N, C-alpha and C positions, 0 to 999 in steps of 0.2 A: 292573566298575561294580558295589557293592554296590546291588542295590534292594531295597524294601521287601518286600516280597511272598517275594522268594529270605531275608527274616532270619526268619520262621519254619518255614524248611527244615530238616528231618535233617542233610541233606548242611548247608547253612551253617553250622549250631550243629558240627558236626565237622571243618570247617575251622579255623573259628575256637577251635574249641579245642586243638588239633593244633600251631595256629599260636603260644598261649596257653603249653602246656605247653610247646614246643622251649624260647620264646624266655625263660620261666623259669626253663630250665634251663642256659640260660648264665650267669646273670644270681646263679647259684648256688642257687635256691629250688626246691623240691619243691615241686606242686601234690597240693592235699589236696581231692578230690572234682572234681567238677563246675564249670563254670558258673554261676553263677546269675542269671537276670534279677533287675532292678532294678528297671527301666522303658525305656521303650520307644515310640515311634511309627515317623510317616514321615519324622522330623527325624534320628533316631540312636537307638539300640540301649543299653542298661547293665547288664552284666555284676556280677557283684564275685565273687573268685577265692579262693575258702582256700588258705595257703601252710605251709608250717611255721614260715615267722618274717610269720605275719600277712598280713592283708589284703591282694590289691592288686584295682585296678577297670579292664575292660575296655571301653572305648568304641569304636561304629563309629560315622563320620558322613558324613551322606546325601551324596551329590554333587548340589549345586544352584549354578545361575549367578552368585547371591548369598553366596554360604557360601566360608570360606575352604576351605583344607586344612587340618582343624586341626590332624589327625596331626604336620602336620611342621613348623606353627606353635607348638603348644605343646612342642614338644621343644627349640627355637627360643627359647622365651621361661624354659624349665626353665634353657635354658644360656648367657642372656644376664643374664637376672632375676628368678632364683629364688628370691628375696627373696616375689617376687608371689603365686608359682603353683606347683599341684602339682606333685609330682618326674616326669615323664616319662618312665621306665622305656624302654622302647623300643616300635616303630612302623611300622608298614606304611603307607608318604605313597602306596603304588597302592591302596591300600583304602582307605584313612586309617581304620585301624586303630590303638589305642594302647594302650598301659597302664600307669597310675600306680598309685602307691604311695600307700596310704592316707592323708588328712587328714582325719578326720572327720567328713566333712558337709557340709553348707549350713546356715546361720541358716535356723530357722524363723523360719516365714512372718509369725507376731507375739511377733518375738520381739523386745528391748527398745530401743525409738524412740531410746534415747539411747548405741545404738551407729552408726546412718545417721552420724550427722555425721561421727565418729569412719573410718569403713569409705572415706566420698566424699572423706575427708581422703586419704588414700590414697592412692584413686585417682587422684586429681587427680597424686600424687607417681610414682605407676608411668606415668602418662600423661608430663607432663614426660619423666619418665628415658627412656623411649619415642624422646623425640624422636633421640635419639643411635642409635638401630637401625632405624629404618623403610625404611633400601635391606635391611638383611639378615632384615629380616620378612616384608616384599613379595616379597623373592627365597627366601621358605620358604610361600608360599603364601598369605599375608595379602592382601586384596584394597586397591589404589589405591579411596575412593569419596571424590572428590571433590564436597563440594556444588554446586559451581560447577556440576555436572554433572548436579542435580538438575531442573529445571526442564524442561531437555531429554527428561529417562528420564519422567517424570510425564506427558508430554503424551505422551510415545508409546504410554507405559500405558491414559491417556484417551480416546486410539484406538483401542483393540482390542477391539473386541466381543468381545471372550474375559472381558475383566476387567470393560467398566460394564456389561456386562448383568447384572451379581447387584449393583450401587450403586442406591441408592436415587435415586429421581427429583430429590429437592431435589441432588443432587451435582450430576446432567447436568446442570442448571438452571444451577446457580452452576456448574460448572468453570471458562469461563472467566476466574469473577472469584479462583477459588480459585488459576489457573496464572500469574494477573500476581501474587497476594499472596507467593507463595513466590519468585516473581521477586524482588522487590522484598523476600524477608525475604534472601534467599541474598544479592543485592546488600548489603544493611546490613552483611550476616555478616559479609562480606568485608573490611568499610572497620577492623573495627576490628582486624586483620592477628594474629590468634594463629594457631602451628603446627599442620599438622597431626598429630596424634597417633595409638596405637592405642584403638581405643576397642573396647571389649565387643562392643556392638547388643544386649542382653539384661539390663542388670544390675540383678536386684534380690535383696532378701535372700538370696532362695536359693541363689543362685550366688554368696555371698560368705558364705567359711569363717573362722571364729578359731582359728587357732593359733598356741600357744605367747604368746598376748599382743599378737600384731598380726594385721591379716584377708590373706587371699589371696583370690584370685577363681581361677572355672573356669566349665568352660563356654563356650569361645570358638569355636563353630561360627559366630556371626554377625560375628564380626569381623573389623573394615577400619582401614583407614589416613584419619581422614577427620577432618572438626572435634572435640576433646574434649567439644563440648557433645551431641553425636548419644546421647551415656551419658545425655544429665538423664531419658531417655521415662519410666519410671517415677516421678522427684522429678517432673514435669512435672504427672503423673495424678493425686501426692496430694491430700489435700484441703488447701485455703487452712488455714493457724494454725502455729501455735510451732512443731511438731516439723517443718515444711514447712521453716519458712524459718530454723530451725536448721540442719540441712542443707544449703539453697541458700547459709548464707552462709560455713558451716566449708568448705564446697568451693571456693567463690569465693575464700576469702581468701588460696587457694595459689596464687592468680592474678594474686598483687600487683604481679607484672613488667612484666602488658601492661593495668594501667591501674589508679583511685582506684574505693574499690567502686562509683558509680554509675553509671559508665563499664561496668565489670566486669556488673552487673546489666541494664543498657541490651542488651549482650550474647549472655548469661543469655535473656530476656526474648524477644530477636530468634530465638535458637535455637529456642526451641518449635517452630513454624511449622514449620523446616526440618527437625525432626526429625522428625515424623511423617509427612510429605513421603520422606524415606528411609525409615521403617518401609512406608508404603504401596510404596514402590516396590518392597520385598521381598517385600513377602507379592504382589504382580501378579507377582512373577518364580514365587515358589512358584503360583501358580496356573498359570500357563503350561507349568510344569515337571513337576509329579504330577500322577497321576492323581485323577478322583472317589475313588476309593476311599480313596485319602492325603491328601486336600485336607478327610475328614470332619474328623479332631476340630479343624483352621488353620482351619477355613469363617470361627466364630464371628469369632476374632483377626484373620481376613485382614479380614471388615464395621468390625469394632471398628479396623482404623488407618488404613483412609476415612475412619467418623467420626467420628474425632477430629482429623483432616486440617482435614474440612468445619463441626466446628464450632468451630477456631481459625480458622479463614477470616472 
């Protein structure tokens, strides 16, 4: 199992380089130079590798309880829905390593807001197509995270002193009310009878790339099978206004088989609290699994997840 503290060691880098070189050679590619680090933290490491036929990207993903096996999942997505994801060239599912073809990188944070509605329309089409493949995706390491399980999972996290000692007094005082409202939202969301789909889990504009006039989605470590509106996390948090409404309207327009616009908007609004609870559970799981050193870069995200849940409750 790859752990964060080993990722910086010469031994780990040598092993990763050897694995990359051998597999590139099997694909008729000649490595030019060494792996060059692009980014890295407790959840994963990304390197680029020059070859005689252009750039490739190497990623190692952490083993965490609520992370999918990203390497296996991306290989399966590349096989089943190649028009929506970068091409995965080869993987090691045991190490959670993968090599992908260059796709130009994600859109910048300040990308034209006019791109968002089109990107999220395409996300909806990906999600709907994924319903044909949920069994295959689960067998390929994608976790099934039913929203019906959220109240019990959240209750467990909020009865764990290792989690609660980091939360605000306001959160602890209102814990029971938060749990009740999450349970009610989960029950209401189920009444809309929407299918479970592939969920990206961390979908912001920088995890979307524009390739050949369309959009592809990458960085699938947080992926799971769940309610599709769980992917609204970044849209829910946008400031209210025309930009946000255009994105929501464009996305929901793709779900017309499941209700009229008013019904779909009700489902979307209901899902916001459920979405925040889902993310809080994810960060609670990371808090339990990672060391204090590993959590340094994630501490604020952990607090933000629970504070959003409190605010929405």
